[in-house]
KOLDRENDREN-67913 format. One line per field, with one value per atom (N, C-alpha, C): x negated, y negated, z negated; atom name; residue number from 0; residue in one letter. Coordinates in steps of 0.1 Angstrom, whole numbers, plus 5000, padded with zeros to 4 digits. Example, Ala and Ser with C-alpha at 12.3 -4.5 7.8 and 13.67 -1.06 7.14 Angstrom:
BEGIN
east <- (4868 4877 4868 4872 4863 4871) $
north <- (5057 5045 5033 5022 5011 5000) $
up <- (4922 4922 4922 4929 4929 4921) $
atom <- (N CA C N CA C) $
nr <- (0 0 0 1 1 1) $
rest <- (A A A S S S) $
This chain:
BEGIN
east <- (4993 5001 4997 4983 4971 4957 4948 4937 4933 4919 4910 4895 4889 4875 4863 4856 4843 4847 4857 4864 4859 4854 4849 4860 4861 4863 4860 4863 4858 4868 4866 4874 4862 4867 4862 4845 4842 4830 4820 4829 4821 4828 4818 4820 4822 4838 4845 4839 4855 4848 4841 4833 4818 4815 4826 4828 4835 4849 4856 4870 4862 4874 4881 4896 4905 4915 4918 4934 4943 4953 4967 4976 4977 4986 5005 5014 5026 5030 5033 5038 5033 5018 5012 5010 5006 5006 4993 4984 4973 4965 4958 4955 4940 4941 4931 4922 4917 4909 4898 4890 4877 4877 4867 4860 4869 4872 4871 4863 4870 4861 4855 4863 4854 4860 4870 4879 4896 4899 4914 4925 4928 4937 4934 4919 4916 4921 4918 4921 4938 4945 4961 4958 4955 4958 4957 4945 4940 4949 4954 4965 4977 4977 4996 4993 4978 4981 4978 4977 4972 4965 4966 4964 4950 4940 4926 4919 4920 4916 4907 4894 4897 4888 4891 4883 4874 4859 4853 4844 4848 4844 4859 4854 4860 4878 4886 4895 4907 4918 4930 4945 4945 4958 4969 4980 4994 5003 5010 5018 5015 5001 4994 4994 4998 4995 4983 4976 4968 4969 4971 4976 4974 4959 4953 4954 4960 4963 4981 4988 5004 5000 5012 5011 5020 5019 5022 5042 5046 5062 5059 5056 5053 5049 5041 5034 5049 5057 5067 5078 5082 5089 5087 5071 5069 5067 5070 5073 5064 5056 5046 5052 5053 5054 5044 5042 5031 5035 5034 5040 5028 5030 5023 5015 5009 5002 5009 5011 5017 5031 5042 5051 5057 5059 5055 5078 5077 5094 5092 5106 5111 5124 5122 5137 5141 5159 5168 5166 5162 5166 5172 5187 5191 5184 5181 5176 5185 5194 5203 5203 5204 5202 5192 5183 5166 5166 5168 5167 5173 5191 5198 5192 5185 5175 5165 5158 5145 5147 5162 5166 5167 5177 5180 5174 5163 5156 5148 5143 5131 5144 5157 5165 5166 5169 5170 5155 5145 5131 5131 5136 5136 5146 5153 5166 5175 5175 5195 5204 5212 5222 5225 5223 5223 5236 5232 5238 5252 5261 5271 5272 5275 5279 5281 5294 5300 5285 5287 5273 5262 5254 5245 5245 5258 5261 5260 5267 5264 5251 5246 5230 5223 5223 5215 5224 5235 5238 5232 5229 5228 5216 5203 5189 5189 5193 5193 5197 5206 5209 5197 5193 5179 5169 5169 5160 5167 5175 5179 5180 5182 5185 5203 5207 5221 5222 5229 5231 5235 5238 5234 5223 5212 5197 5199 5200 5201 5202 5218 5218 5214 5206 5201 5186 5178 5165 5157 5150 5137 5133 5130 5123 5122 5124 5131 5135 5124 5133 5131 5121 5122 5110 5110 5094 5087 5079 5068 5072 5079 5088 5097 5107 5119 5113 5099 5097 5093 5086 5077 5093 5099 5113 5125 5122 5126 5120 5113 5102 5105 5105 5103 5121 5134 5147 5145 5131 5129 5127 5118 5112 5121 5130 5143 5154 5155 5161 5154 5145 5134 5133 5132 5129 5116 5102 5090 5091 5082 5074 5056 5055 5038 5043 5036 5038 5025 5021 5009 5012 5008 5010 4999 5001 4990 4989 4985 4987 4997 5008 5027 5028 5018 5020 5013 5009 5001 5014 5011 5022 5035 5038 5044 5046 5059 5059 5060 5060 5062 5078 5088 5101 5100 5095 5094 5082 5071 5068 5073 5078 5085 5094 5106 5114 5110 5097 5087 5084 5079 5074 5083 5092 5105 5114 5107 5111 5103 5090 5082 5086 5085 5085 5101 5111 5124 5127 5119 5119 5111 5097 5085 5078 5084 5082 5088 5080 5092 5083 5090 5081 5071 5085 5076 5075 5073 5066 5050 5051 5031 5029 5020 5018 5005 5003 4987 4985 4990 4988 4975 4970 4963 4964 4955 4957 4948 4948 4932 4937 4947 4954 4959 4957 4960 4976 4978 4989 5006 5000 5016 5011 4996 4997 4998 5003 5010 5021 5030 5043 5044 5037 5035 5028 5015 5011 5009 4995 4990 4986 4984 4978 4960 4956 4945 4944 4932 4922 4910 4906 4896 4895 4873 4868 4866 4873 4865 4852 4845 4834 4825 4817 4813 4818 4828 4836 4839 4837 4838 4841 4851 4850 4837 4838 4822 4826 4841 4844 4856 4859 4874 4877 4886 4891 4905 4905 4923 4924 4938 4940 4933 4924 4914 4907 4903 4893 4899 4908 4913 4913 4909 4912 4896 4888 4869 4868 4875 4875 4878 4889 4895 4886 4880 4870 4858 4849 4835 4839 4847 4845 4842 4841 4838 4822 4811 4801 4794 4798 4793 4799 4811 4822 4814 4815 4806 4795) $
north <- (5010 5000 4987 4988 4977 4980 4975 4974 4964 4964 4954 4958 4952 4954 4940 4943 4936 4925 4921 4902 4897 4882 4873 4859 4854 4846 4834 4817 4808 4801 4792 4785 4767 4756 4748 4751 4757 4761 4772 4774 4787 4795 4809 4823 4829 4838 4843 4852 4862 4873 4876 4887 4889 4902 4906 4918 4931 4924 4933 4941 4955 4961 4976 4973 4984 4987 5001 5004 5014 5003 5010 5015 5029 5038 5031 5035 5038 5046 5042 5049 5050 5042 5038 5029 5030 5016 5018 5003 5001 4990 4994 4984 4976 4970 4958 4953 4959 4949 4943 4937 4928 4915 4911 4900 4888 4881 4867 4860 4853 4848 4861 4870 4883 4881 4870 4873 4876 4883 4891 4880 4869 4862 4856 4855 4848 4857 4871 4884 4881 4880 4879 4866 4857 4845 4843 4847 4850 4863 4868 4881 4869 4861 4857 4848 4841 4828 4815 4817 4803 4789 4777 4766 4765 4764 4764 4774 4787 4798 4803 4807 4803 4816 4826 4837 4831 4844 4838 4848 4862 4870 4884 4897 4906 4899 4912 4924 4922 4914 4924 4928 4943 4944 4950 4944 4950 4953 4970 4973 4973 4975 4976 4960 4953 4936 4929 4918 4913 4905 4908 4893 4883 4884 4867 4859 4863 4855 4848 4853 4850 4839 4828 4815 4828 4820 4826 4830 4821 4825 4837 4835 4850 4864 4864 4872 4879 4867 4871 4881 4875 4878 4892 4898 4909 4920 4919 4923 4918 4909 4910 4901 4902 4898 4891 4880 4876 4872 4877 4869 4864 4856 4844 4848 4845 4846 4833 4823 4810 4805 4814 4810 4797 4786 4774 4770 4758 4752 4745 4747 4733 4729 4718 4714 4709 4710 4701 4712 4725 4735 4747 4751 4758 4778 4780 4796 4809 4805 4813 4806 4796 4789 4794 4790 4793 4803 4819 4831 4835 4830 4833 4825 4814 4809 4819 4821 4832 4843 4848 4862 4858 4853 4852 4847 4836 4833 4844 4853 4870 4877 4879 4885 4885 4871 4860 4865 4864 4865 4878 4892 4904 4902 4893 4901 4907 4902 4904 4900 4900 4891 4891 4872 4872 4871 4873 4877 4866 4871 4864 4854 4846 4841 4856 4864 4870 4889 4886 4896 4893 4882 4879 4876 4875 4880 4886 4898 4911 4917 4915 4920 4914 4901 4893 4898 4906 4909 4919 4929 4945 4936 4927 4931 4928 4912 4911 4918 4926 4936 4946 4953 4959 4955 4940 4931 4925 4929 4928 4912 4902 4892 4886 4873 4868 4862 4869 4852 4845 4836 4822 4817 4825 4822 4817 4827 4827 4813 4809 4796 4781 4785 4769 4770 4760 4751 4762 4765 4775 4777 4784 4787 4773 4764 4755 4758 4751 4754 4769 4776 4792 4797 4808 4805 4816 4816 4821 4840 4846 4859 4860 4850 4845 4843 4835 4835 4844 4852 4865 4878 4877 4884 4881 4867 4859 4864 4863 4867 4882 4887 4902 4905 4899 4892 4889 4881 4876 4889 4898 4908 4920 4922 4928 4922 4911 4909 4911 4904 4904 4919 4925 4940 4941 4935 4937 4954 4956 4965 4963 4954 4954 4942 4944 4937 4933 4922 4914 4906 4915 4909 4906 4891 4882 4883 4897 4894 4892 4901 4897 4896 4906 4910 4898 4889 4877 4870 4868 4862 4868 4883 4889 4894 4892 4900 4912 4926 4937 4944 4935 4944 4930 4922 4919 4928 4928 4939 4953 4956 4969 4964 4956 4953 4950 4941 4943 4953 4962 4973 4983 4985 4992 4984 4973 4969 4968 4973 4972 4988 4994 5011 5013 5005 5010 5002 4995 4985 4991 4995 4997 5007 5017 5031 5040 5036 5044 5046 5056 5064 5048 5041 5033 5019 5017 5006 5014 4998 4996 4986 4986 4977 4974 4960 4960 4951 4955 4950 4947 4929 4931 4927 4929 4931 4932 4931 4927 4935 4940 4954 4964 4973 4988 4991 4979 4982 4980 4974 4978 4985 4994 5004 5016 5016 5028 5029 5014 5018 5022 5014 5015 5030 5032 5042 5045 5036 5036 5048 5050 5060 5058 5046 5042 5028 5028 5013 5013 4998 4992 4983 4985 4973 4964 4949 4940 4932 4931 4924 4914 4905 4901 4898 4898 4894 4909 4921 4933 4940 4951 4963 4970 4977 4981 4995 4997 5016 5013 5028 5032 5042 5043 5060 5062 5070 5073 5064 5066 5059 5061 5070 5073 5063 5052 5046 5032 5029 5020 5021 5035 5037 5037 5037 5036 5021 5011 4998 4993 5001 4996 5001 5008 5014 5008 5007 5000 4986 4983 4969 4969 4954 4956 4958 4951 4956 4970 4977 4994 5001 4994 5009 5002 4992 4984 4985) $
up <- (5002 5000 5000 4992 4989 4987 4999 5002 5003 4993 4992 4995 5001 5007 5006 4996 4991 4993 4988 4983 4974 4985 4975 4976 4966 4964 4955 4956 4952 4949 4937 4929 4931 4933 4936 4937 4947 4951 4943 4932 4922 4927 4928 4929 4920 4922 4913 4913 4921 4928 4938 4938 4941 4947 4959 4964 4957 4957 4949 4961 4950 4963 4956 4959 4949 4961 4961 4966 4960 4962 4952 4960 4959 4968 4961 4971 4966 4955 4947 4930 4923 4928 4912 4902 4894 4883 4881 4882 4888 4872 4858 4848 4854 4855 4852 4839 4831 4817 4823 4811 4813 4803 4804 4794 4802 4793 4796 4811 4817 4829 4838 4835 4846 4860 4860 4873 4873 4863 4870 4870 4871 4873 4883 4889 4903 4914 4907 4921 4917 4913 4910 4919 4918 4926 4938 4938 4952 4961 4957 4966 4969 4956 4956 4966 4967 4979 4971 4958 4954 4955 4960 4967 4957 4964 4955 4955 4959 4957 4972 4974 4986 4991 4997 5002 5011 5007 5014 5028 5022 5029 5023 5029 5029 5030 5032 5034 5024 5031 5016 5027 5032 5035 5030 5032 5023 5033 5030 5042 5057 5060 5071 5076 5071 5076 5067 5074 5066 5061 5047 5033 5035 5037 5034 5047 5057 5068 5067 5056 5052 5044 5047 5035 5021 5012 4999 5003 5007 5009 5019 5027 5036 5030 5019 5009 4999 4995 4990 4996 5007 5016 5021 5024 5025 5017 5001 4985 4976 4980 4967 4951 4945 4930 4922 4918 4910 4898 4883 4873 4867 4862 4853 4842 4842 4823 4816 4820 4814 4825 4825 4836 4829 4842 4841 4840 4834 4832 4839 4845 4858 4854 4848 4841 4860 4852 4860 4872 4874 4883 4878 4880 4874 4875 4864 4869 4881 4875 4884 4897 4899 4909 4918 4911 4913 4922 4912 4914 4928 4927 4937 4953 4953 4966 4968 4955 4963 4968 4959 4969 4982 4981 5000 5006 5004 5013 5017 5009 5013 5019 5017 5026 5038 5040 5051 5062 5056 5061 5065 5059 5060 5070 5079 5089 5077 5063 5061 5055 5054 5049 5036 5037 5018 5011 4999 4992 4983 4985 4980 4965 4964 4949 4938 4941 4929 4931 4945 4946 4935 4936 4931 4915 4912 4900 4891 4901 4896 4892 4902 4903 4889 4890 4879 4863 4861 4846 4845 4856 4857 4852 4855 4856 4843 4839 4827 4815 4819 4807 4804 4816 4815 4805 4807 4795 4783 4784 4770 4771 4780 4783 4781 4774 4777 4786 4795 4808 4811 4792 4789 4790 4789 4789 4803 4815 4829 4831 4827 4834 4827 4819 4815 4827 4825 4835 4831 4846 4846 4834 4825 4811 4806 4809 4798 4781 4773 4762 4757 4763 4761 4753 4747 4739 4745 4741 4749 4753 4746 4743 4759 4755 4762 4782 4781 4794 4800 4791 4800 4801 4791 4796 4812 4808 4821 4831 4831 4845 4849 4838 4840 4852 4843 4850 4863 4869 4882 4889 4882 4889 4897 4888 4887 4898 4899 4912 4922 4924 4938 4942 4933 4934 4944 4941 4951 4954 4959 4968 4953 4953 4945 4934 4924 4912 4910 4904 4898 4890 4880 4866 4860 4857 4848 4831 4825 4810 4807 4814 4806 4793 4788 4773 4766 4766 4762 4753 4744 4733 4727 4729 4727 4715 4707 4691 4695 4689 4692 4698 4699 4701 4711 4719 4732 4738 4734 4743 4748 4737 4741 4754 4749 4760 4775 4777 4788 4795 4786 4789 4798 4790 4795 4808 4806 4820 4836 4829 4839 4843 4831 4835 4847 4841 4848 4866 4863 4878 4890 4880 4890 4894 4885 4881 4890 4905 4914 4929 4930 4943 4955 4958 4969 4967 4951 4947 4935 4931 4928 4918 4909 4902 4901 4896 4893 4881 4867 4857 4849 4847 4843 4825 4818 4801 4794 4782 4776 4764 4764 4753 4757 4743 4745 4743 4739 4730 4741 4755 4769 4773 4779 4783 4774 4761 4757 4762 4766 4770 4786 4790 4804 4811 4802 4810 4822 4825 4838 4840 4861 4865 4865 4866 4865 4857 4855 4843 4849 4855 4858 4853 4854 4842 4852 4851 4859 4855 4858 4854 4859 4861 4869 4885 4882 4899 4906 4899 4907 4895 4900 4893 4892 4882 4879 4870 4867 4861 4865 4868 4868 4864 4859 4851 4848 4841 4837 4825 4818 4804 4794 4797 4785 4784 4796 4796 4785 4788 4777 4765 4760 4749 4743 4753 4751 4746 4756 4759 4744 4738 4726 4715 4715 4707 4702 4715 4721 4725 4732 4742 4752 4760 4770 4779 4764 4770 4769 4761 4761 4772 4775 4784 4800 4805 4813 4818) $
atom <- (N CA C N CA C N CA C N CA C N CA C N CA C N CA C N CA C N CA C N CA C N CA C N CA C N CA C N CA C N CA C N CA C N CA C N CA C N CA C N CA C N CA C N CA C N CA C N CA C N CA C N CA C N CA C N CA C N CA C N CA C N CA C N CA C N CA C N CA C N CA C N CA C N CA C N CA C N CA C N CA C N CA C N CA C N CA C N CA C N CA C N CA C N CA C N CA C N CA C N CA C N CA C N CA C N CA C N CA C N CA C N CA C N CA C N CA C N CA C N CA C N CA C N CA C N CA C N CA C N CA C N CA C N CA C N CA C N CA C N CA C N CA C N CA C N CA C N CA C N CA C N CA C N CA C N CA C N CA C N CA C N CA C N CA C N CA C N CA C N CA C N CA C N CA C N CA C N CA C N CA C N CA C N CA C N CA C N CA C N CA C N CA C N CA C N CA C N CA C N CA C N CA C N CA C N CA C N CA C N CA C N CA C N CA C N CA C N CA C N CA C N CA C N CA C N CA C N CA C N CA C N CA C N CA C N CA C N CA C N CA C N CA C N CA C N CA C N CA C N CA C N CA C N CA C N CA C N CA C N CA C N CA C N CA C N CA C N CA C N CA C N CA C N CA C N CA C N CA C N CA C N CA C N CA C N CA C N CA C N CA C N CA C N CA C N CA C N CA C N CA C N CA C N CA C N CA C N CA C N CA C N CA C N CA C N CA C N CA C N CA C N CA C N CA C N CA C N CA C N CA C N CA C N CA C N CA C N CA C N CA C N CA C N CA C N CA C N CA C N CA C N CA C N CA C N CA C N CA C N CA C N CA C N CA C N CA C N CA C N CA C N CA C N CA C N CA C N CA C N CA C N CA C N CA C N CA C N CA C N CA C N CA C N CA C N CA C N CA C N CA C N CA C N CA C N CA C N CA C N CA C N CA C N CA C N CA C N CA C N CA C N CA C N CA C N CA C N CA C N CA C N CA C N CA C N CA C N CA C N CA C N CA C N CA C N CA C N CA C N CA C N CA C N CA C N CA C N CA C N CA C N CA C N CA C N CA C N CA C N CA C N CA C N CA C N CA C N CA C N CA C N CA C N CA C N CA C N CA C N CA C N CA C) $
nr <- (0 0 0 1 1 1 2 2 2 3 3 3 4 4 4 5 5 5 6 6 6 7 7 7 8 8 8 9 9 9 10 10 10 11 11 11 12 12 12 13 13 13 14 14 14 15 15 15 16 16 16 17 17 17 18 18 18 19 19 19 20 20 20 21 21 21 22 22 22 23 23 23 24 24 24 25 25 25 26 26 26 27 27 27 28 28 28 29 29 29 30 30 30 31 31 31 32 32 32 33 33 33 34 34 34 35 35 35 36 36 36 37 37 37 38 38 38 39 39 39 40 40 40 41 41 41 42 42 42 43 43 43 44 44 44 45 45 45 46 46 46 47 47 47 48 48 48 49 49 49 50 50 50 51 51 51 52 52 52 53 53 53 54 54 54 55 55 55 56 56 56 57 57 57 58 58 58 59 59 59 60 60 60 61 61 61 62 62 62 63 63 63 64 64 64 65 65 65 66 66 66 67 67 67 68 68 68 69 69 69 70 70 70 71 71 71 72 72 72 73 73 73 74 74 74 75 75 75 76 76 76 77 77 77 78 78 78 79 79 79 80 80 80 81 81 81 82 82 82 83 83 83 84 84 84 85 85 85 86 86 86 87 87 87 88 88 88 89 89 89 90 90 90 91 91 91 92 92 92 93 93 93 94 94 94 95 95 95 96 96 96 97 97 97 98 98 98 99 99 99 100 100 100 101 101 101 102 102 102 103 103 103 104 104 104 105 105 105 106 106 106 107 107 107 108 108 108 109 109 109 110 110 110 111 111 111 112 112 112 113 113 113 114 114 114 115 115 115 116 116 116 117 117 117 118 118 118 119 119 119 120 120 120 121 121 121 122 122 122 123 123 123 124 124 124 125 125 125 126 126 126 127 127 127 128 128 128 129 129 129 130 130 130 131 131 131 132 132 132 133 133 133 134 134 134 135 135 135 136 136 136 137 137 137 138 138 138 139 139 139 140 140 140 141 141 141 142 142 142 143 143 143 144 144 144 145 145 145 146 146 146 147 147 147 148 148 148 149 149 149 150 150 150 151 151 151 152 152 152 153 153 153 154 154 154 155 155 155 156 156 156 157 157 157 158 158 158 159 159 159 160 160 160 161 161 161 162 162 162 163 163 163 164 164 164 165 165 165 166 166 166 167 167 167 168 168 168 169 169 169 170 170 170 171 171 171 172 172 172 173 173 173 174 174 174 175 175 175 176 176 176 177 177 177 178 178 178 179 179 179 180 180 180 181 181 181 182 182 182 183 183 183 184 184 184 185 185 185 186 186 186 187 187 187 188 188 188 189 189 189 190 190 190 191 191 191 192 192 192 193 193 193 194 194 194 195 195 195 196 196 196 197 197 197 198 198 198 199 199 199 200 200 200 201 201 201 202 202 202 203 203 203 204 204 204 205 205 205 206 206 206 207 207 207 208 208 208 209 209 209 210 210 210 211 211 211 212 212 212 213 213 213 214 214 214 215 215 215 216 216 216 217 217 217 218 218 218 219 219 219 220 220 220 221 221 221 222 222 222 223 223 223 224 224 224 225 225 225 226 226 226 227 227 227 228 228 228 229 229 229 230 230 230 231 231 231 232 232 232 233 233 233 234 234 234 235 235 235 236 236 236 237 237 237 238 238 238 239 239 239 240 240 240 241 241 241 242 242 242 243 243 243 244 244 244 245 245 245) $
rest <- (X X X X X X X X X X X X X X X X X X X X X X X X X X X X X X X X X X X X X X X X X X X X X X X X X X X X X X X X X X X X X X X X X X X X X X X X X X X X X X X X X X X X X X X X X X X X X X X X X X X X X X X X X X X X X X X X X X X X X X X X X X X X X X X X X X X X X X X X X X X X X X X X X X X X X X X X X X X X X X X X X X X X X X X X X X X X X X X X X X X X X X X X X X X X X X X X X X X X X X X X X X X X X X X X X X X X X X X X X X X X X X X X X X X X X X X X X X X X X X X X X X X X X X X X X X X X X X X X X X X X X X X X X X X X X X X X X X X X X X X X X X X X X X X X X X X X X X X X X X X X X X X X X X X X X X X X X X X X X X X X X X X X X X X X X X X X X X X X X X X X X X X X X X X X X X X X X X X X X X X X X X X X X X X X X X X X X X X X X X X X X X X X X X X X X X X X X X X X X X X X X X X X X X X X X X X X X X X X X X X X X X X X X X X X X X X X X X X X X X X X X X X X X X X X X X X X X X X X X X X X X X X X X X X X X X X X X X X X X X X X X X X X X X X X X X X X X X X X X X X X X X X X X X X X X X X X X X X X X X X X X X X X X X X X X X X X X X X X X X X X X X X X X X X X X X X X X X X X X X X X X X X X X X X X X X X X X X X X X X X X X X X X X X X X X X X X X X X X X X X X X X X X X X X X X X X X X X X X X X X X X X X X X X X X X X X X X X X X X X X X X X X X X X X X X X X X X X X X X X X X X X X X X X X X X X X X X X X X X X X X X X X X X X X X X X X X X X X X X X X X X X X X X X X X X X X X X X X X X X X X X X X X X X X X X X X X X X X X X X) $
C-alpha cells in the first residue's frame, strides 16, 4: 500500500529525514518509536504534504501512485488521513459541517455521490457512538473548548467518518488519561484493523501499543529507520531506552 524508498526531507534548509525506507502493506499496523527530534513527525507531515517540508531525494508511492506528486487534498482523496499530535481549533466552523464538506469533497473526487444531510447525520452518530462522543460536541466549532483528550477523540471520529485507506497517527496517545486512551485504542482497532486498511502509528509509549497491538515496530533515529521488529521491540525500548536498542 505504501512504499517509501530512501526518503530525504528538509525543513527550513535543515535535513531531518536522511534516507528513510519503509513498506506498509494492506492489513498491517506499523508503530514508529524514537527519541525526540528523530524525524517522526517530519515523516508524517512530509507524507501528508504539509507546506514547508521539502523532499530532496527518494520516493513514496501509495496504492501505485506517486504520493509526493499529489497536492495535500489529492492525497486525502486518495485515502490518506493525517492525525495531528496537537489538533487545532477552528473557531466559527461547525464540526458537523466541516466533516460533511470534507467527506463529500473526497467522495466527489472519487466520482461518488455526496451524502445527503440525513445520510451524513446517521453516519456521524454511528462513528461518534464508537468513540463514546456526545453528538452535541460535534455541533460545536471544531475542537473549540475541547480538552486534549476530547480533541483526540474528535479526531478519531473524523477518521471513522472519512474512512481512509491509510491513517498516519502522530502521537495520538499524547495527553490522554487512562479512559480516553482505551477509547482511542479501541477506535483505532474498530475503524482501521481491516484487511484493506493500514496504520502508521507514531508513539513514545508502550501503553497504546498494548491496546492496538501493532504488527511491526520500527525505531527511527537520526532521520532513518535503524531497527525493526515485532511488538516485543517496544518492550525492549520501554525497559532499556532508545540508545541501548538503536
